[in-house]
Structure formats: C-alpha cells, structure tokens
N, C-alpha and C positions, 0 to 999 in steps of 0.2 A: 092468580093460583088459589087451589082450593084446600082446606085438609078437608077430609071424608072420614067419620067414622060408623059404621054400625054397631046394633044395638048389644055388642059385646065386644071386647078388646079382642083383637089376632094378634098375633103374632108378627109383627111387621116385616118385610120381606122386600130386599131394595135392589135394582139392579138397574144399571144404567144400559140405555137402550139409543144405537143407531138405526133409527126409521132402514129399513131395506137391504142394512148390514148382517145385523148380528143374526145368528139363527142361537138362540134360550138352549139348556139342554141339561138339563136337570138330572145327576145322575147319581144314585148312591151305591153301596157296598157298607157289605159288614164289618162293625172293628172289634165286637165283641161280644161274650157271652154272659157276662157277668153284670151286677148289679148295681156294683154302684157309679158313683159321678160325679163330679165336682163338689165341692160345699157350694151353693148358692141358692138365693133366695127365687128358686124358680116359678113363683107362684105370683109376683110384681115385673114391673120394668123399669127397673128406678136409675138401671146404667146400661148407657149406650148399647147395643146387642146384647142385649138383655141380662145381662149379668158381667161380674167380673171374668167370668171361663169365657166369656166372646162365642156364648152357644146358638143364643138365639133358638132358646126353645122353653116353653111354657105347661105348665102344667095344669093352667086354668082348660076347663071341658068343659063351658056349656056351648059351644060352638063343636062339632065335631062332623062327621061324612054324612050323618042323617038328615041332619037340620041344617047345611052349609049354605041349601039351595034356597033358604027361607030368608035367609038375611034382608030386611031390608033397611035402609039409609035410615038411621038415625037423627043426625043434624051434619051441617057442613055449617064451616069457618071459610071465609073468604079469607085470604091478607091480603089483599089488596094492595100488594108493591110487584104481583108479577109480570111481567112484559117479554116482547121477541126476546128471544135467547137469557132471561133467565132460568134458573133451574132449580130444585124444589131437592135436594136430595137428604133429609133430614129424615133421621129416624128417633120419631119423641120417645121423650122418657115421661112415665106417671110418676107421681109422688105422693100420695096421700088424698089421691083422687083428681088433681091435678096434671094435667098436661101442658108438658112445657117443649115450645118447639121452635125452630128458625126458621125466618120465611128466604123466598129467593133474595131478598136483598139487607140479609144480614139482620135484623129485627129479631127480637126473642118475644113469643107471645107463651102466656100464660091463661090456657082455657080451664073452666069445668071441665070435666073428662065425662059427667054423664048428658051436661048439654050442648056441650059447643060456646056457651056462656064469655065472652074477654073477660081476664082477670087483672088482667094489666098487659102491657103495651111497652118496652125495650127500643128505644131508634139510639143507636149509636153513633149515627151521623150528625145529631144534632149537636153532639159533642165537636164534633171533627170539622176542619176545613176542608175545601176542594172534595167533598162528599160524593160529588157528578164522581170523579174518579176512583171511587173507593164500593159504590153501592153493589151491584152488580159483582160479588166475591161470592165461591163454593161456599158453603155452610152445613156441614150434617149434623149439630146436634149440640148437644149440651153436657154439662156435668151439675151432678148434685151433693152436696156436701152440708152436714148436718153436726154440732157438736153433739147431738140425742137432746139438746133439752130447745131454749127458742132462739141457737143462732144455726139460719137454716138458708144456706148459701145456691146460686147458680153461677157458674163459669161458664162465659162464655167469648171466643172470641172473635174479633172484626178488624180485619186486617190488622195492622201490629201491633192493636191492646187486648189486652186479657183483660177483662174487665169480673167482677162479682156481685152479683148483685143479690139484693134482698131477696127470698123464695117467696115474700108473701106479696110484695108490694113492688119487686121488679126495679126500685132506685138504688143506685151506686153503692156499696157498702166502703165511707170514708176512708175507714181506717186501712182499707187493701188497698196499699202500694201508694198509690196516689193518687187523693181521690175517686178511689174506686178502681182502679186498673193498673196495671204494671205493661211497659214497654217491650214486646218480644225481639225489638232490636237490642236491645238490652243485655246485662251478663255472657255474654259470647264471646270475649277475652279479646274482639278486636274491633274498628270501628267497620260497621254493617254500611254498605252503600247500594244495598238495593232491600225490596220488602219482603219480611216476614212477618209469617202467619198460621193458623191453623186451621185444616179445613174440619180433622178429624176432633172431639172433645178428648179433652183428657181422663184419666182415673184417677180416684181417689184411695191412697191407701192410709189409713188412720188420720193422722193431720197433715197428709201431703199431696199438695194437687200436682200428679208427674203428667208430664205432658213431651210430644212430637211437635215438627212444625212441618210449615210447607214454605218454599219460596221461593224465586225467581226462577232455578236450576239455570240460569246464563253466568257469565262473568260478568264483573264480580259479581260472585255471590259470598253467602256465610256460611259457617259450617253447621252440622246438622246436628248438633248437642241435646240431647236429652236433658232434660231438666227435672228440678222437683222444686215447687214453693209451697211455702207455708200457707195451708189455707184459712187462719186468720189474717194472717200480715201483709202477706207477698212477699214474703224476703224467700230469697235463694237457699234453698240448704244442701242442694248436691246438681252435680254436673258429671256428666259422660262425655267424653269427648269424640264422636264416632269418626273425628280423625284423630287416630293419635297423638301425642303432645311428645315433647322427649322425655327418655325413661318409662313410656308408657307402653304396655304391651299391644302390638303389633304399627307399634312408630315405625320398625323397618321396611314395613310393608309398601309406601308412600318414601317420594323424593324426599331429603331429609329438611327442607323449610315446608314442606305440603300444607300444614297443620296454620301455618301463618297465610296460604292464598288459596290453598283449594279451598272447594263449596261442596255444601248438600251432604250428600248420602246423610240423610234425614229421615226423621220415619211420620209417614204423614199417614198413613192407610190408619193409625189406633194402636194401640195398646191390650194386654190383657194383662189379668192380676190372679195370680195363686196367693187367696186371704192367706189362706193356714201355713203356707211356706215364704212367704213375704216375698216371691218373684213376681218381676214384671217381667213381659213378656213383649219386646221391640224390635218389629220387623221394621227392616232401615229400605231406601232407594238408593241409586247410582251417585255418583258421584259426577259435577260438571266438568264437560261434558260428560251428555249421555252416549255417545255415539264416536268421538274422538278424545285420545288419553295422552297424546305424547307427550303432555304435560305432567301425567302423574303414572310412572312406568312402577310397576310393582302391581302385589295382586288387590291391595288398597282395602284393606280392613280398617273399617267397619258396613263400609257401604255393602247395600246386597246381602243383608244378612240376617239372619236372628239373635238378635241378643238376649242374654235372659241375666236379669242385673236383682241384686239385694235393693227391694223395694226401700227400706228405710234408708241407706246409705249410696246407693248409685254404681257397689263394687261386680264389676264381671263377674258369673258364676261360668258361664259357659258360651258359644255362640257356636253357629257355624254357617259357612260362607256363601250364599246359593249361587254365585258369577264370582267367578275370580276378576281381575280389572275387568271391570263390566263396561262395556260394550256396546250393550243390547238392550239397553234400560232397564235390565232384570229387576225392578224394584217387587220386591215382598208386597204384593198391592194388597194384603187385609192384616189384618190381626189374627193370630191362628187360635184355634177353637180348643179347650183345654180339654180331652177328654181320658176315661179309662180304657182299657183293651184288656185282651187275653192275651198274652204272650208269653210263649213258650210253658204255659200250663201256669203261668200267674199273672193275677191283675197288675199291671203296669197301668200308674198313672202319667199319663202321657200328654203331650202337645203335637196337633193335629196342623201343619202349616201347608194353606194352597198356594200355589204358585203361579207365574203368569204362562209357564209354559207346561201346562196341565197336569202337573203332580201334586200330590199331598206326601210332604216328608214326616213321618210319625219320629220322633224322640224322647225318647226318658226324659221326666219333665225336670228330675233332679239332676240327672247327672250330664245328659246332652248326646248320652249314647243311642246312635238310629236302633231304632228296633227293625230295620233291615239295610241292607248292605247298601250304601253310595260309593260308585266306586269312581273315582281320578280316572279319566280318560286323555290321550292325548288327543287334541282338536288342532284343525289350521293353522298356521301361521298368517298374519295381516301383512296384504303387498303395497297399504298407504304407506306414504313416505313420515317417516317421526314414529308409526304407531306399533305398540311391540307387546302382541296380543300374549295372554296367559295360554301357556305351553298344555294347561292343562285343565279338566274343565268336572266337575261332580254329576255324576248320571245316576239317579234313584235305579236303582233294580225292581223295589215295590213298592208301595203298592201301584199295578196296573196306572199310567198315566188315564187323566179322562178326558183328553184332550190330543185327536192326533200329531202327532211331533214332524210332519212332512208332510209340504204339499208337491203332490204329482201331479204328472200330465193328466192320470185318468179323472184325475180331481177338477178338470176344467170343465165348466159352464158345457150343457149340451144344450141351453136355453133355446139356440137356432144354430143351424149349421154358421150362418155368418160370425154370431157371437161366439163360436167356438173356435171357427178360425183365428178371430182375431185375438183373444187372450191367448191363444196356444203360442203363436207368434211374438205377443209380448212375453212369455213364458219363457219362451226358449231363448232368450236374450238377457237374464239375468241366472240369479245364483239360487238354488231352490235344495241342497244339501243338506235338509236338518239345521240339530239345534248347533250352537256358538261354532258360524261359520261369519267369519268378520267382514265388517260392510264393504263395499267396494263401489269402486268408478262405475260398474256397470249395474249395480243393483242388488241386495241380497234379500231374498223373501225370508220374512221373519212372520214366524207361522207355530202355535195358533196366534199370533201376534204382539202388539205393544199393550193391547186391550184384554190382555188373557186368552187362552185358560181361564183362572180366577182371576174376578175383580175384585174393587172394591167393598161392594156388598156380602161379602163373604161367605163362610160358612153355615152351615146349621147342623149340631147334633143333636139326637133325640137319646139319652140315657137309655130309655125304655127298649127300642127295639135297635139301641147301638147300632144306627146308623148315621154316618156326616155326606151332608148332601149339600152339592158346590154346583154353583152358576156357572156352566161354560159354557167361552166365547171361541168362536172360532173364525177369524178373519184374518184373509191375509194382507201384509203390507210388505210395500218393497222399499228398503234400506242403501239410500243413493248417498254418496259422499263427494259433493260437488268442489273442486279447487276455486278458493276465491282468486279473483283476477282483480289486480290494482285499476281504481278505474279511469276511464281518459278521456277528457272535453273538461267541460267546467261539470265542478261539484256545486248541487245546492243541496237548501236545508231539504227540500222536498226530496232531491235525491240519495239524497241518505237517509232519510226517511224510510221513503218506497224501497230500495234496498237490505236496508238492516232491519225494518220495526213493520214494515207493512203485513208480513206472514201472521203475525198474532194479533196485528192491533188493527189489519185491513187497510188497501188506503183513503176510504173514507174514516180513517179513526176512528171509528166505532165498533170494535175487537174488543177483546177481553181481556186484561181491560179497555176500557174506553183509552 
C-alpha cells in the first residue's frame, strides 16, 4: 500500500469503492450568497476533515484548474504492510511540515511532507499479545494536540487502546493513562464483553480529547457513550450516555433497564466542532441489533441522532433523531459540515448533516431549529413477531434529496433481455415501497442503500462558492429476516462456528477480523 503525493498538497477526498456496484455521483447545490464562514484555518490540514468544521476546504491555490493536468508524482511511500483485504482509509494530517497517517495495519507513520522520508513509525502491535487478531483494523487517521509550547502529541486508536505519542519521536507518552495509553473498554459504566475501538479520530477542544467509538454491534455489546479525556493525563473528564441512565433526558424512550444491557448508539463516523461557541456535533448510529429490536421498544434516543453537546462539559444542547426505533441501520454516516447560509434574508450559522437516505439536514447551529420543515409522517407497522416499529418517521421537505428514494421496476437493469427478466422476477417477490418500510421475511429493498446516500467520506463545503458537495451512492440491498430454528442432530464446535460466525469471519477463519 502506498501513499502518493504530488508536488503540492491537494485537499484529500475519500470515497469507499465497491468495484462494479457503486456509481459515484458528485452533486452540489447552492447554500447561500454570503461571505462569512466557520472560524477555521483553511490554509492548513491539521485536523481530520480539514479542520474542526469538517468542511474539507483549503484556500491554497497553487493547484488550480489550469495547471492540475501538469501535476507529476513528487514522491511515494510504501507502508509495507498492505495485503489482500487490507484497506487504507486514512485522511492524513499535516502539522509543521510533517505528514501523520495510519497504515492498513494501524501503524502510525510520520513523513517529511516535502520529500516523503520516514521520520518515525509506531507499531502498536509490538505492545499487544495476539497481534494477528488485530492487525487488520479499519483506521481513518489521527488527532494532533499541542500545549502551544514543547508538548506536541498524536492520539491514535489501535483496537481497544488509545495511545498518546510524542509528535516528534513517535514514542508513547508515559504520563498519559497507563504507560502511554488508555483502554477504551473502561469508563463505560458496566463490564464490556466485546471489543471497543475508534475508526475515526477524535477532536480537540482546548485540553480535551473528545471521542466516539466503534464496536461489534452484536450482543453482548457496550454502550456508545461519547467521552472526553484530559489530553495531558488521559483521565476521563466527562461522559454523555447515548443510552440514557435513569433520570436523564430520553430515558423513557427505552425499556427501563436498557441502560444496563442495550448496546451501540455509538458515534463511529467522526465529530465536528464549533470552536467559538464551544459546541461539539456528534452523529450517532443505530442500537443493537440493527434490524430487529423487540428487546428495545420505544424511540431509543439517542441512537441514529445528531447530538449537540457543550464541548467543555458534555451537556446536551439539542438533538435531532433521524430514525425513531431504528431497524434499518440508519447511522448518520459522516460528521456534519459547519456552514453559513442565507436564510429568510439573514446569515445563519448552520450545520449540514448528510444522511444515508440521501438528504442533507440543515439546522440552526445554536438552537437546532430546522431551516426547512421536517415532517413526521405515518409509516407502515412491522409484521415480524415481537417487533413494534415506530408509528411515525421524519421526512425532510428541503433541500431535495441527492439520491433516489425508491427502487421501481422501470429502474431494473436493461443490460440484456435475460438479465432484465431475471432481475424483474426477483424484484417482484420483495417489498420496494420507499423509505421506512420495515424489514420482512420475504425481503425489503433498502434504497439508496446501507452504504448511502452519503458515506463516511463526508461532505465538502466551499465558502467562496457556497456549495456543499456530497458523494452519492445508490446501491439497492435486500433486507430479509430469517427465523432462527433450533439445530437438530449433533452439535459441534464447527457447526456452531459455521452457523453463528462464518458470515463475517468466513468458513476459512480468514474474514475481518480473522
């Protein structure tokens, strides 16, 4: 796996590819005609996503439309740890001439950004047992923090450990946590029986490192608490419970004991920060299980929501739930972009949140008021035993969706008469009625799909042209619920593995993770 840079720094743009399946459509629409933008240093790339506002925008102009065709490779760097099945999803950051990135096997590398020469490398698996279990872990980057003087740190997660590294040498900072790391399975209020990690790096507010988490999303699972740690010591400073505890807002939207057993509702896709207001914007995913929720009746706040918290205390300011009682895996797939729009004749500091269903949700950043109406509409009930789907779901009215909302017969492939006939025959046997149609035994079409609409690569916002650019995926999935029947005959370790585990880990045990 190689990192390649041309003779100038170009704004990185990430996109998940599935060869032969995803058609990437870049759409843009005007947001405003004003000149204000989020307070952020758009001439550097010190933060994942370009800056705390997550706009992926740069004011650098050495590369432009006239000379981009003249670019030549300046250097390449081989990470030397790529292999079949490995992914490199990292969005590198550059601080004072050093490029910091993660490799497919979650090593951290520091390169001279001008030459590509390796300055240091940190291999977390040198310090962990059973490294073969953990090496292929998705990791999208690192976080930089400095006290403004000599203390300069890189924060990175490798499986369950969050490390603080010396930004100049790559050595773990012994005074942080335990010998330079903290265990992400701790500080969650109950015993963790599965793994917890971070795919997307945290964000810095003053001397706080604010993080989300990624987890197994199968029972038994841990809660997806949002946490803030002291950047110097690694001590926990505050926690927000995304599965509310007794007495907390939203507790009544879950079964009374859910806070002790329910899992996920985690923020895996990244965070955005309004530095001036001290607000952190937290998109969350669905609760466990993604597609069947008989054990968690209710709307299930704050799963599948956009949470806005005070960055210094974790206090909730406002929230919006994108899917009540989520049984479609409607994670908010990316951190939102902080933008400024002209609305009703006034400049409004807003937050733009792309969704998997192909909408961009726009809210007043301070109050959470939608800039355009979002209507709660009646949706069909579930016919699966034990499942109680929400009676209503939110439907944005504007802006128009950037992905189609329903797969219809006239959209079926015309590649050949035989392919059309085969696909149409299968299509006629499943449900395809648009958004929020519950999972079913015969199969329900999820469209634009589990991969979006929008994806984890996120939006880009240009404050000069006032356009938001979103990568749009359209890929139809069939969601079919299959009743688990008791096994008959002899039960062996192999039969249990093939029945319960092989879907992810493969019959050969070479899946992800192995």
